[in-house]
N, C-alpha and C positions, 0 to 999 in steps of 0.2 A: 241487711241486704237479703233480698229474696232471690232464690235461684230456681229457675224453671228448667227441668230436664226434658229433652225431646222424647216423645213417645208416639207410637203409631197406634191408632184405634183399630183393633182387629175384630171386635164383635160387640154388639149391644147385649148386655147381660140382664138388665132390669129396667125396662123402659119407664115404669111407674116412678121409680126412684132416680131416674136419669143416670144410670150407671152403665159403664161400658168397660170392656177389657182392653187395656193398652199394653203394648209390648215396648219395654224400655231396655235397650241394650241386651236383648235376649231374655229378659225377665218379664213375665206377665203379671199385671196387677190390676185390680178393679179401681176405676177412677170415676168421679162425678163429672159429667159433661155438661151440666146445666149452664156454666158460664159461656160455653161456645155453641150451644144448641140454638140454631136459628130456623130450623125446619125439622123434618123427620130425622130421628136419631140415626136411622139406618144410613142416612147420607154421610154420616161422620166416619163410617167404616172405610179404612184405607187412608184417612187424613192424618197428618202429623199435627201434634199439639205440644205446647209447653206445659208440663205437669209440675204442680207445686202442691205439696202436702195433700195429695189425693184428689186434686181438682185440675181439670183441663182448663188452663187459664187463657190460652190464645192459640188460634190456628196459625201454623207456619207452613212454608212449603218445604219440599224434600231437601232442596239445596241448603236452606237455612238450618234444617235439622242436622244434616251431615256436618256442616261447618261447626255447629255448636257442640255436637258429640266429639268431634276432633279436638276442639279447644278444651273441652273437659278432660279428654284423655291426656292431652299435652300438659295440662295443669297438674294432673295426677302424677305424671312422670317427673315434672319439675319439683313437685313436693317431695317425692321419693328421693330425688337427688339432693335436695336441701336437707332432708332428714339425715341422709348418709354423711353429708359434709359436716353437719352439726355433731353427729356421733363421732366422726373422726377427730374433730377439733376437741371434743370433750375427752376423748381417749388420749390425745396428744398432751392436753393440759394435765392429765392425771400422771403422765410420765415425767413431767418436768419438776 
């Protein structure tokens, strides 16, 4: 399964190599925008994209980006709760 994380393109960093800076949940990292570039790279600044292994794979709108980020946040909280339940169950089994 491939998971794309929403990120917003904030600057073009190396036009020759088709690299841009993306902000992903407050963290900035350089990504390759070749898969989504259909015109001047500067036109991508401010756009939201799904990022997978350092590549901007698809352009998305801000609403979709927010919904996806919220879903990922919720999954993280659910995983933390499942981990806590498993730990409690393991501890309970150790006492029996």
